[in-house]
Every structure is written in structure tokens, then in C-alpha cells.
N, CA, C and O atoms as a Tripos MOL2 file, in Angstrom:
@<TRIPOS>MOLECULE
protein
  264   263    66     0     0
PROTEIN
NO_CHARGES

@<TRIPOS>ATOM
      1 N          25.4180  -46.1940  -12.3200 N.3       1 MET1
      2 CA         24.4260  -46.6430  -13.2630 C.3       1 MET1
      3 C          25.0730  -46.7360  -14.6430 C.2       1 MET1
      4 O          25.7180  -45.7920  -15.1010 O.2       1 MET1
      5 N          24.8970  -47.8620  -15.2880 N.am      2 LYS2
      6 CA         25.4400  -48.0400  -16.6350 C.3       2 LYS2
      7 C          24.4550  -47.4900  -17.6540 C.2       2 LYS2
      8 O          23.2560  -47.3870  -17.3930 O.2       2 LYS2
      9 N          24.9880  -47.1380  -18.8260 N.am      3 ASN3
     10 CA         24.1040  -46.6280  -19.8760 C.3       3 ASN3
     11 C          24.6100  -47.0390  -21.2540 C.2       3 ASN3
     12 O          25.7510  -47.4670  -21.4220 O.2       3 ASN3
     13 N          23.7290  -46.8940  -22.2210 N.am      4 ASN4
     14 CA         24.0370  -47.2370  -23.6120 C.3       4 ASN4
     15 C          24.1510  -45.9920  -24.4980 C.2       4 ASN4
     16 O          24.0520  -46.0910  -25.7210 O.2       4 ASN4
     17 N          24.3540  -44.8500  -23.9000 N.am      5 ILE5
     18 CA         24.3260  -43.5880  -24.6410 C.3       5 ILE5
     19 C          25.3890  -43.5650  -25.7470 C.2       5 ILE5
     20 O          25.0830  -43.1940  -26.8800 O.2       5 ILE5
     21 N          26.6080  -43.9490  -25.4420 N.am      6 ARG6
     22 CA         27.6820  -43.9050  -26.4500 C.3       6 ARG6
     23 C          27.3300  -44.7720  -27.6660 C.2       6 ARG6
     24 O          27.4420  -44.3260  -28.8080 O.2       6 ARG6
     25 N          26.9070  -46.0060  -27.4120 N.am      7 LYS7
     26 CA         26.5740  -46.9090  -28.5120 C.3       7 LYS7
     27 C          25.4130  -46.3620  -29.3400 C.2       7 LYS7
     28 O          25.4690  -46.3870  -30.5700 O.2       7 LYS7
     29 N          24.3790  -45.8780  -28.6950 N.am      8 LEU8
     30 CA         23.2320  -45.3380  -29.4170 C.3       8 LEU8
     31 C          23.6200  -44.1030  -30.2260 C.2       8 LEU8
     32 O          23.1570  -43.9190  -31.3520 O.2       8 LEU8
     33 N          24.4690  -43.2640  -29.6480 N.am      9 ARG9
     34 CA         24.9370  -42.0550  -30.3470 C.3       9 ARG9
     35 C          25.7290  -42.4520  -31.5840 C.2       9 ARG9
     36 O          25.5240  -41.8990  -32.6640 O.2       9 ARG9
     37 N          26.6380  -43.4150  -31.4220 N.am     10 GLU10
     38 CA         27.4480  -43.8650  -32.5550 C.3      10 GLU10
     39 C          26.5870  -44.5400  -33.6170 C.2      10 GLU10
     40 O          26.8080  -44.3410  -34.8110 O.2      10 GLU10
     41 N          25.6000  -45.3430  -33.1890 N.am     11 ASP11
     42 CA         24.6880  -45.9880  -34.1420 C.3      11 ASP11
     43 C          23.9140  -44.9480  -34.9500 C.2      11 ASP11
     44 O          23.6410  -45.1410  -36.1350 O.2      11 ASP11
     45 N          23.5690  -43.8500  -34.2960 N.am     12 LYS12
     46 CA         22.8140  -42.7780  -34.9530 C.3      12 LYS12
     47 C          23.7420  -41.8500  -35.7540 C.2      12 LYS12
     48 O          23.2800  -40.9640  -36.4740 O.2      12 LYS12
     49 N          25.0410  -42.0680  -35.6160 N.am     13 GLN13
     50 CA         26.0870  -41.3050  -36.3070 C.3      13 GLN13
     51 C          26.0010  -39.8040  -36.0050 C.2      13 GLN13
     52 O          26.0150  -38.9660  -36.9060 O.2      13 GLN13
     53 N          25.9130  -39.4990  -34.7080 N.am     14 ILE14
     54 CA         25.9850  -38.0930  -34.2950 C.3      14 ILE14
     55 C          27.1510  -37.9260  -33.3310 C.2      14 ILE14
     56 O          27.5170  -38.8530  -32.6100 O.2      14 ILE14
     57 N          27.7150  -36.7510  -33.3320 N.am     15 THR15
     58 CA         28.8610  -36.4630  -32.4710 C.3      15 THR15
     59 C          28.3850  -36.1520  -31.0610 C.2      15 THR15
     60 O          27.1980  -35.9380  -30.8170 O.2      15 THR15
     61 N          29.3410  -36.1340  -30.1390 N.am     16 GLN16
     62 CA         29.0240  -35.7350  -28.7710 C.3      16 GLN16
     63 C          28.4960  -34.3070  -28.7540 C.2      16 GLN16
     64 O          27.5690  -33.9950  -28.0060 O.2      16 GLN16
     65 N          29.0740  -33.4480  -29.5660 N.am     17 LEU17
     66 CA         28.6400  -32.0580  -29.6200 C.3      17 LEU17
     67 C          27.2060  -31.9450  -30.1380 C.2      17 LEU17
     68 O          26.4150  -31.1620  -29.6120 O.2      17 LEU17
     69 N          26.8730  -32.7190  -31.1570 N.am     18 GLU18
     70 CA         25.5080  -32.7030  -31.6890 C.3      18 GLU18
     71 C          24.5070  -33.2110  -30.6510 C.2      18 GLU18
     72 O          23.4300  -32.6380  -30.4910 O.2      18 GLU18
     73 N          24.8650  -34.2870  -29.9470 N.am     19 LEU19
     74 CA         23.9810  -34.8100  -28.9090 C.3      19 LEU19
     75 C          23.8200  -33.7950  -27.7870 C.2      19 LEU19
     76 O          22.7210  -33.6100  -27.2640 O.2      19 LEU19
     77 N          24.9090  -33.1410  -27.4210 N.am     20 ALA20
     78 CA         24.8480  -32.1180  -26.3760 C.3      20 ALA20
     79 C          23.8790  -31.0100  -26.7800 C.2      20 ALA20
     80 O          23.0760  -30.5620  -25.9610 O.2      20 ALA20
     81 N          23.9470  -30.5690  -28.0240 N.am     21 TYR21
     82 CA         23.0480  -29.5300  -28.5170 C.3      21 TYR21
     83 C          21.5880  -29.9960  -28.4470 C.2      21 TYR21
     84 O          20.7190  -29.2660  -27.9720 O.2      21 TYR21
     85 N          21.3320  -31.2130  -28.9230 N.am     22 LEU22
     86 CA         19.9680  -31.7400  -28.9230 C.3      22 LEU22
     87 C          19.4070  -31.8840  -27.5060 C.2      22 LEU22
     88 O          18.2150  -31.6790  -27.2760 O.2      22 LEU22
     89 N          20.2820  -32.2400  -26.5630 N.am     23 ALA23
     90 CA         19.8580  -32.4660  -25.1860 C.3      23 ALA23
     91 C          19.8970  -31.2000  -24.3350 C.2      23 ALA23
     92 O          19.3530  -31.1730  -23.2310 O.2      23 ALA23
     93 N          20.5430  -30.1480  -24.8500 N.am     24 GLY24
     94 CA         20.6220  -28.8980  -24.0990 C.3      24 GLY24
     95 C          21.6230  -28.9300  -22.9570 C.2      24 GLY24
     96 O          21.4230  -28.2900  -21.9240 O.2      24 GLY24
     97 N          22.7060  -29.6850  -23.1500 N.am     25 VAL25
     98 CA         23.7660  -29.7640  -22.1400 C.3      25 VAL25
     99 C          25.1130  -29.5220  -22.8180 C.2      25 VAL25
    100 O          25.1790  -29.3550  -24.0350 O.2      25 VAL25
    101 N          26.1750  -29.5060  -22.0360 N.am     26 SER26
    102 CA         27.5090  -29.3070  -22.5940 C.3      26 SER26
    103 C          28.0660  -30.6360  -23.1150 C.2      26 SER26
    104 O          27.6090  -31.7140  -22.7360 O.2      26 SER26
    105 N          29.0510  -30.5260  -23.9830 N.am     27 ARG27
    106 CA         29.7450  -31.7210  -24.4800 C.3      27 ARG27
    107 C          30.4140  -32.4530  -23.3240 C.2      27 ARG27
    108 O          30.4710  -33.6830  -23.3140 O.2      27 ARG27
    109 N          30.9190  -31.7040  -22.3550 N.am     28 GLN28
    110 CA         31.5530  -32.3030  -21.1840 C.3      28 GLN28
    111 C          30.5610  -33.1710  -20.4060 C.2      28 GLN28
    112 O          30.9380  -34.2090  -19.8610 O.2      28 GLN28
    113 N          29.3010  -32.7490  -20.3540 N.am     29 ALA29
    114 CA         28.2700  -33.5550  -19.6790 C.3      29 ALA29
    115 C          28.0640  -34.8700  -20.4190 C.2      29 ALA29
    116 O          27.9280  -35.9210  -19.7920 O.2      29 ALA29
    117 N          28.0400  -34.8190  -21.7470 N.am     30 ILE30
    118 CA         27.8740  -36.0410  -22.5420 C.3      30 ILE30
    119 C          29.0550  -36.9820  -22.2990 C.2      30 ILE30
    120 O          28.8630  -38.1870  -22.1330 O.2      30 ILE30
    121 N          30.2610  -36.4440  -22.2790 N.am     31 ILE31
    122 CA         31.4560  -37.2530  -22.0220 C.3      31 ILE31
    123 C          31.3430  -37.9330  -20.6620 C.2      31 ILE31
    124 O          31.6030  -39.1310  -20.5430 O.2      31 ILE31
    125 N          30.9590  -37.1810  -19.6440 N.am     32 ALA32
    126 CA         30.8420  -37.7370  -18.2890 C.3      32 ALA32
    127 C          29.7680  -38.8260  -18.2300 C.2      32 ALA32
    128 O          29.9660  -39.8550  -17.5840 O.2      32 ALA32
    129 N          28.6450  -38.6090  -18.8920 N.am     33 ILE33
    130 CA         27.5730  -39.6100  -18.9110 C.3      33 ILE33
    131 C          28.0370  -40.8720  -19.6260 C.2      33 ILE33
    132 O          27.8430  -41.9780  -19.1210 O.2      33 ILE33
    133 N          28.6510  -40.7140  -20.8020 N.am     34 GLU34
    134 CA         29.1270  -41.8730  -21.5660 C.3      34 GLU34
    135 C          30.1770  -42.6730  -20.8030 C.2      34 GLU34
    136 O          30.2750  -43.8880  -20.9750 O.2      34 GLU34
    137 N          30.9600  -42.0040  -19.9650 N.am     35 ASN35
    138 CA         32.0050  -42.6770  -19.1850 C.3      35 ASN35
    139 C          31.5090  -43.1250  -17.8120 C.2      35 ASN35
    140 O          32.3020  -43.5180  -16.9560 O.2      35 ASN35
    141 N          30.1870  -43.0640  -17.6090 N.am     36 ASN36
    142 CA         29.5710  -43.4700  -16.3390 C.3      36 ASN36
    143 C          30.1290  -42.7160  -15.1390 C.2      36 ASN36
    144 O          30.2250  -43.2670  -14.0430 O.2      36 ASN36
    145 N          30.4950  -41.4540  -15.3510 N.am     37 LYS37
    146 CA         30.9960  -40.6020  -14.2700 C.3      37 LYS37
    147 C          29.8900  -39.7070  -13.7100 C.2      37 LYS37
    148 O          30.0570  -39.0860  -12.6600 O.2      37 LYS37
    149 N          28.7580  -39.6460  -14.4180 N.am     38 TYR38
    150 CA         27.6720  -38.7540  -14.0300 C.3      38 TYR38
    151 C          26.3470  -39.3930  -14.4130 C.2      38 TYR38
    152 O          26.1720  -39.8350  -15.5490 O.2      38 TYR38
    153 N          25.4210  -39.4420  -13.4760 N.am     39 ASP39
    154 CA         24.0730  -39.9340  -13.7550 C.3      39 ASP39
    155 C          23.1890  -38.7310  -14.0670 C.2      39 ASP39
    156 O          23.0830  -37.8160  -13.2510 O.2      39 ASP39
    157 N          22.5570  -38.7210  -15.2300 N.am     40 PRO40
    158 CA         21.7470  -37.5700  -15.6180 C.3      40 PRO40
    159 C          20.4700  -37.4540  -14.7850 C.2      40 PRO40
    160 O          20.0000  -38.4280  -14.1970 O.2      40 PRO40
    161 N          19.9300  -36.2590  -14.7520 N.am     41 SER41
    162 CA         18.6480  -36.0320  -14.0900 C.3      41 SER41
    163 C          17.5580  -36.7690  -14.8500 C.2      41 SER41
    164 O          17.7610  -37.1860  -15.9900 O.2      41 SER41
    165 N          16.4200  -36.9280  -14.2280 N.am     42 ILE42
    166 CA         15.3050  -37.5940  -14.8960 C.3      42 ILE42
    167 C          14.8660  -36.7980  -16.1190 C.2      42 ILE42
    168 O          14.4830  -37.3820  -17.1320 O.2      42 ILE42
    169 N          14.9170  -35.4860  -16.0340 N.am     43 ARG43
    170 CA         14.5610  -34.6330  -17.1820 C.3      43 ARG43
    171 C          15.4890  -34.9020  -18.3670 C.2      43 ARG43
    172 O          15.0310  -35.0230  -19.5030 O.2      43 ARG43
    173 N          16.7920  -34.9940  -18.0970 N.am     44 LEU44
    174 CA         17.7490  -35.2740  -19.1630 C.3      44 LEU44
    175 C          17.5730  -36.7030  -19.6860 C.2      44 LEU44
    176 O          17.7090  -36.9420  -20.8860 O.2      44 LEU44
    177 N          17.2730  -37.6420  -18.8030 N.am     45 ALA45
    178 CA         17.0210  -39.0200  -19.2360 C.3      45 ALA45
    179 C          15.8330  -39.0630  -20.1950 C.2      45 ALA45
    180 O          15.8620  -39.7980  -21.1820 O.2      45 ALA45
    181 N          14.7860  -38.2790  -19.9150 N.am     46 PHE46
    182 CA         13.6380  -38.2230  -20.8180 C.3      46 PHE46
    183 C          14.0200  -37.6050  -22.1650 C.2      46 PHE46
    184 O          13.5120  -38.0230  -23.2050 O.2      46 PHE46
    185 N          14.9170  -36.6080  -22.1490 N.am     47 LYS47
    186 CA         15.3790  -36.0190  -23.4100 C.3      47 LYS47
    187 C          16.1170  -37.0670  -24.2420 C.2      47 LYS47
    188 O          15.8930  -37.1760  -25.4470 O.2      47 LYS47
    189 N          16.9920  -37.8340  -23.6000 N.am     48 PHE48
    190 CA         17.7010  -38.9050  -24.3130 C.3      48 PHE48
    191 C          16.7020  -39.9270  -24.8590 C.2      48 PHE48
    192 O          16.8430  -40.4030  -25.9850 O.2      48 PHE48
    193 N          15.7140  -40.2530  -24.0670 N.am     49 SER49
    194 CA         14.6850  -41.1950  -24.4980 C.3      49 SER49
    195 C          14.0080  -40.7170  -25.7750 C.2      49 SER49
    196 O          13.7820  -41.5000  -26.6980 O.2      49 SER49
    197 N          13.6910  -39.4480  -25.8200 N.am     50 HIS50
    198 CA         13.0500  -38.8680  -27.0090 C.3      50 HIS50
    199 C          14.0150  -38.8420  -28.2020 C.2      50 HIS50
    200 O          13.6340  -39.1900  -29.3190 O.2      50 HIS50
    201 N          15.2490  -38.4330  -27.9650 N.am     51 ILE51
    202 CA         16.2440  -38.3280  -29.0350 C.3      51 ILE51
    203 C          16.4910  -39.6840  -29.6920 C.2      51 ILE51
    204 O          16.5670  -39.7820  -30.9170 O.2      51 ILE51
    205 N          16.6140  -40.7290  -28.8710 N.am     52 PHE52
    206 CA         16.9580  -42.0460  -29.3980 C.3      52 PHE52
    207 C          15.7410  -42.9340  -29.6740 C.2      52 PHE52
    208 O          15.8820  -44.0170  -30.2420 O.2      52 PHE52
    209 N          14.5550  -42.4830  -29.2790 N.am     53 GLY53
    210 CA         13.3620  -43.2920  -29.5060 C.3      53 GLY53
    211 C          13.3670  -44.5810  -28.7060 C.2      53 GLY53
    212 O          12.8730  -45.6100  -29.1660 O.2      53 GLY53
    213 N          13.9220  -44.5210  -27.5200 N.am     54 LYS54
    214 CA         14.0290  -45.6900  -26.6360 C.3      54 LYS54
    215 C          13.4310  -45.3440  -25.2790 C.2      54 LYS54
    216 O          13.3410  -44.1720  -24.9150 O.2      54 LYS54
    217 N          13.0230  -46.3620  -24.5340 N.am     55 SER55
    218 CA         12.5420  -46.1220  -23.1730 C.3      55 SER55
    219 C          13.7450  -45.8340  -22.2710 C.2      55 SER55
    220 O          14.8800  -46.1720  -22.6070 O.2      55 SER55
    221 N          13.4870  -45.2170  -21.1470 N.am     56 ILE56
    222 CA         14.5620  -44.9380  -20.1890 C.3      56 ILE56
    223 C          15.2140  -46.2460  -19.7430 C.2      56 ILE56
    224 O          16.4280  -46.3030  -19.5510 O.2      56 ILE56
    225 N          14.4070  -47.2920  -19.5790 N.am     57 GLU57
    226 CA         14.9420  -48.5900  -19.1710 C.3      57 GLU57
    227 C          15.9100  -49.1620  -20.2100 C.2      57 GLU57
    228 O          16.8530  -49.8710  -19.8600 O.2      57 GLU57
    229 N          15.6730  -48.8520  -21.4850 N.am     58 GLU58
    230 CA         16.5820  -49.3130  -22.5400 C.3      58 GLU58
    231 C          17.8790  -48.5060  -22.5630 C.2      58 GLU58
    232 O          18.8980  -48.9910  -23.0560 O.2      58 GLU58
    233 N          17.8530  -47.2920  -22.0410 N.am     59 LEU59
    234 CA         19.0290  -46.4280  -22.0290 C.3      59 LEU59
    235 C          19.9190  -46.6470  -20.8120 C.2      59 LEU59
    236 O          21.1450  -46.5900  -20.9120 O.2      59 LEU59
    237 N          19.3080  -46.8950  -19.6820 N.am     60 PHE60
    238 CA         20.0370  -46.9730  -18.4090 C.3      60 PHE60
    239 C          19.6970  -48.2500  -17.6710 C.2      60 PHE60
    240 O          18.5620  -48.7260  -17.7140 O.2      60 PHE60
    241 N          20.6970  -48.8050  -16.9890 N.am     61 CYS61
    242 CA         20.4400  -49.9680  -16.1420 C.3      61 CYS61
    243 C          21.2950  -49.8450  -14.8720 C.2      61 CYS61
    244 O          22.4070  -49.3170  -14.8880 O.2      61 CYS61
    245 N          20.7380  -50.3460  -13.7980 N.am     62 GLU62
    246 CA         21.4100  -50.3040  -12.5080 C.3      62 GLU62
    247 C          22.5240  -51.3410  -12.4910 C.2      62 GLU62
    248 O          22.3330  -52.4680  -12.9480 O.2      62 GLU62
    249 N          23.6800  -50.9670  -11.9680 N.am     63 GLU63
    250 CA         24.7750  -51.9160  -11.8290 C.3      63 GLU63
    251 C          24.4980  -52.7830  -10.6210 C.2      63 GLU63
    252 O          24.1860  -52.2750   -9.5430 O.2      63 GLU63
    253 N          24.6100  -54.0710  -10.7920 N.am     64 VAL64
    254 CA         24.3650  -55.0050   -9.6910 C.3      64 VAL64
    255 C          25.7040  -55.4720   -9.1540 C.2      64 VAL64
    256 O          26.5330  -56.0140   -9.8860 O.2      64 VAL64
    257 N          25.9040  -55.2510   -7.8450 N.am     65 GLU65
    258 CA         27.1520  -55.6840   -7.2230 C.3      65 GLU65
    259 C          26.9950  -57.1100   -6.7260 C.2      65 GLU65
    260 O          25.9500  -57.4810   -6.1910 O.2      65 GLU65
    261 N          28.0390  -57.9050   -6.9060 N.am     66 LYS66
    262 CA         27.9990  -59.3080   -6.4830 C.3      66 LYS66
    263 C          28.6880  -59.4740   -5.1510 C.2      66 LYS66
    264 O          28.7590  -60.5850   -4.6260 O.2      66 LYS66
@<TRIPOS>BOND
     1     1     2 1
     2     2     3 1
     3     3     4 2
     4     3     5 am
     5     5     6 1
     6     6     7 1
     7     7     8 2
     8     7     9 am
     9     9    10 1
    10    10    11 1
    11    11    12 2
    12    11    13 am
    13    13    14 1
    14    14    15 1
    15    15    16 2
    16    15    17 am
    17    17    18 1
    18    18    19 1
    19    19    20 2
    20    19    21 am
    21    21    22 1
    22    22    23 1
    23    23    24 2
    24    23    25 am
    25    25    26 1
    26    26    27 1
    27    27    28 2
    28    27    29 am
    29    29    30 1
    30    30    31 1
    31    31    32 2
    32    31    33 am
    33    33    34 1
    34    34    35 1
    35    35    36 2
    36    35    37 am
    37    37    38 1
    38    38    39 1
    39    39    40 2
    40    39    41 am
    41    41    42 1
    42    42    43 1
    43    43    44 2
    44    43    45 am
    45    45    46 1
    46    46    47 1
    47    47    48 2
    48    47    49 am
    49    49    50 1
    50    50    51 1
    51    51    52 2
    52    51    53 am
    53    53    54 1
    54    54    55 1
    55    55    56 2
    56    55    57 am
    57    57    58 1
    58    58    59 1
    59    59    60 2
    60    59    61 am
    61    61    62 1
    62    62    63 1
    63    63    64 2
    64    63    65 am
    65    65    66 1
    66    66    67 1
    67    67    68 2
    68    67    69 am
    69    69    70 1
    70    70    71 1
    71    71    72 2
    72    71    73 am
    73    73    74 1
    74    74    75 1
    75    75    76 2
    76    75    77 am
    77    77    78 1
    78    78    79 1
    79    79    80 2
    80    79    81 am
    81    81    82 1
    82    82    83 1
    83    83    84 2
    84    83    85 am
    85    85    86 1
    86    86    87 1
    87    87    88 2
    88    87    89 am
    89    89    90 1
    90    90    91 1
    91    91    92 2
    92    91    93 am
    93    93    94 1
    94    94    95 1
    95    95    96 2
    96    95    97 am
    97    97    98 1
    98    98    99 1
    99    99   100 2
   100    99   101 am
   101   101   102 1
   102   102   103 1
   103   103   104 2
   104   103   105 am
   105   105   106 1
   106   106   107 1
   107   107   108 2
   108   107   109 am
   109   109   110 1
   110   110   111 1
   111   111   112 2
   112   111   113 am
   113   113   114 1
   114   114   115 1
   115   115   116 2
   116   115   117 am
   117   117   118 1
   118   118   119 1
   119   119   120 2
   120   119   121 am
   121   121   122 1
   122   122   123 1
   123   123   124 2
   124   123   125 am
   125   125   126 1
   126   126   127 1
   127   127   128 2
   128   127   129 am
   129   129   130 1
   130   130   131 1
   131   131   132 2
   132   131   133 am
   133   133   134 1
   134   134   135 1
   135   135   136 2
   136   135   137 am
   137   137   138 1
   138   138   139 1
   139   139   140 2
   140   139   141 am
   141   141   142 1
   142   142   143 1
   143   143   144 2
   144   143   145 am
   145   145   146 1
   146   146   147 1
   147   147   148 2
   148   147   149 am
   149   149   150 1
   150   150   151 1
   151   151   152 2
   152   151   153 am
   153   153   154 1
   154   154   155 1
   155   155   156 2
   156   155   157 am
   157   157   158 1
   158   158   159 1
   159   159   160 2
   160   159   161 am
   161   161   162 1
   162   162   163 1
   163   163   164 2
   164   163   165 am
   165   165   166 1
   166   166   167 1
   167   167   168 2
   168   167   169 am
   169   169   170 1
   170   170   171 1
   171   171   172 2
   172   171   173 am
   173   173   174 1
   174   174   175 1
   175   175   176 2
   176   175   177 am
   177   177   178 1
   178   178   179 1
   179   179   180 2
   180   179   181 am
   181   181   182 1
   182   182   183 1
   183   183   184 2
   184   183   185 am
   185   185   186 1
   186   186   187 1
   187   187   188 2
   188   187   189 am
   189   189   190 1
   190   190   191 1
   191   191   192 2
   192   191   193 am
   193   193   194 1
   194   194   195 1
   195   195   196 2
   196   195   197 am
   197   197   198 1
   198   198   199 1
   199   199   200 2
   200   199   201 am
   201   201   202 1
   202   202   203 1
   203   203   204 2
   204   203   205 am
   205   205   206 1
   206   206   207 1
   207   207   208 2
   208   207   209 am
   209   209   210 1
   210   210   211 1
   211   211   212 2
   212   211   213 am
   213   213   214 1
   214   214   215 1
   215   215   216 2
   216   215   217 am
   217   217   218 1
   218   218   219 1
   219   219   220 2
   220   219   221 am
   221   221   222 1
   222   222   223 1
   223   223   224 2
   224   223   225 am
   225   225   226 1
   226   226   227 1
   227   227   228 2
   228   227   229 am
   229   229   230 1
   230   230   231 1
   231   231   232 2
   232   231   233 am
   233   233   234 1
   234   234   235 1
   235   235   236 2
   236   235   237 am
   237   237   238 1
   238   238   239 1
   239   239   240 2
   240   239   241 am
   241   241   242 1
   242   242   243 1
   243   243   244 2
   244   243   245 am
   245   245   246 1
   246   246   247 1
   247   247   248 2
   248   247   249 am
   249   249   250 1
   250   250   251 1
   251   251   252 2
   252   251   253 am
   253   253   254 1
   254   254   255 1
   255   255   256 2
   256   255   257 am
   257   257   258 1
   258   258   259 1
   259   259   260 2
   260   259   261 am
   261   261   262 1
   262   262   263 1
   263   263   264 2
@<TRIPOS>SUBSTRUCTURE
     1 MET1         2 RESIDUE 1 A MET
     2 LYS2         6 RESIDUE 1 A LYS
     3 ASN3        10 RESIDUE 1 A ASN
     4 ASN4        14 RESIDUE 1 A ASN
     5 ILE5        18 RESIDUE 1 A ILE
     6 ARG6        22 RESIDUE 1 A ARG
     7 LYS7        26 RESIDUE 1 A LYS
     8 LEU8        30 RESIDUE 1 A LEU
     9 ARG9        34 RESIDUE 1 A ARG
    10 GLU10       38 RESIDUE 1 A GLU
    11 ASP11       42 RESIDUE 1 A ASP
    12 LYS12       46 RESIDUE 1 A LYS
    13 GLN13       50 RESIDUE 1 A GLN
    14 ILE14       54 RESIDUE 1 A ILE
    15 THR15       58 RESIDUE 1 A THR
    16 GLN16       62 RESIDUE 1 A GLN
    17 LEU17       66 RESIDUE 1 A LEU
    18 GLU18       70 RESIDUE 1 A GLU
    19 LEU19       74 RESIDUE 1 A LEU
    20 ALA20       78 RESIDUE 1 A ALA
    21 TYR21       82 RESIDUE 1 A TYR
    22 LEU22       86 RESIDUE 1 A LEU
    23 ALA23       90 RESIDUE 1 A ALA
    24 GLY24       94 RESIDUE 1 A GLY
    25 VAL25       98 RESIDUE 1 A VAL
    26 SER26      102 RESIDUE 1 A SER
    27 ARG27      106 RESIDUE 1 A ARG
    28 GLN28      110 RESIDUE 1 A GLN
    29 ALA29      114 RESIDUE 1 A ALA
    30 ILE30      118 RESIDUE 1 A ILE
    31 ILE31      122 RESIDUE 1 A ILE
    32 ALA32      126 RESIDUE 1 A ALA
    33 ILE33      130 RESIDUE 1 A ILE
    34 GLU34      134 RESIDUE 1 A GLU
    35 ASN35      138 RESIDUE 1 A ASN
    36 ASN36      142 RESIDUE 1 A ASN
    37 LYS37      146 RESIDUE 1 A LYS
    38 TYR38      150 RESIDUE 1 A TYR
    39 ASP39      154 RESIDUE 1 A ASP
    40 PRO40      158 RESIDUE 1 A PRO
    41 SER41      162 RESIDUE 1 A SER
    42 ILE42      166 RESIDUE 1 A ILE
    43 ARG43      170 RESIDUE 1 A ARG
    44 LEU44      174 RESIDUE 1 A LEU
    45 ALA45      178 RESIDUE 1 A ALA
    46 PHE46      182 RESIDUE 1 A PHE
    47 LYS47      186 RESIDUE 1 A LYS
    48 PHE48      190 RESIDUE 1 A PHE
    49 SER49      194 RESIDUE 1 A SER
    50 HIS50      198 RESIDUE 1 A HIS
    51 ILE51      202 RESIDUE 1 A ILE
    52 PHE52      206 RESIDUE 1 A PHE
    53 GLY53      210 RESIDUE 1 A GLY
    54 LYS54      214 RESIDUE 1 A LYS
    55 SER55      218 RESIDUE 1 A SER
    56 ILE56      222 RESIDUE 1 A ILE
    57 GLU57      226 RESIDUE 1 A GLU
    58 GLU58      230 RESIDUE 1 A GLU
    59 LEU59      234 RESIDUE 1 A LEU
    60 PHE60      238 RESIDUE 1 A PHE
    61 CYS61      242 RESIDUE 1 A CYS
    62 GLU62      246 RESIDUE 1 A GLU
    63 GLU63      250 RESIDUE 1 A GLU
    64 VAL64      254 RESIDUE 1 A VAL
    65 GLU65      258 RESIDUE 1 A GLU
    66 LYS66      262 RESIDUE 1 A LYS
């Protein structure tokens, strides 16, 4: 699943560590999510939605294979 977390974080000018604190996860989790190595739980997706003021659909999109 692709996501826009890195871009939104950079637009908001917060560090990975700050986002991790706000979301209640480790910095390593943020790195993995931003690199599309880990899909967050629905609970964490809702936290990101609240932090960035975006819908979950605006944060995450399914990768379509051709």
C-alpha cells in the first residue's frame, strides 16, 4: 500500500521523531511506513488522519498491479 505520510510530514515541517511521538509509535515505525515497508493498523491510520487533517483515503492508496 502506498502512502503520502513522508510528503505530509515534510509539508507540516515535523521530524520523524515528532510524528512518532504524536502517533505513539517508534521512529523506526515511521521510517518503515514512509518507505512502504509496513502497513499501519487501522488505529494508527486514524491517528495519522487526525494529525494531518486528512481522510484515510487521502493518506493511503492501494497499489494496482498491471
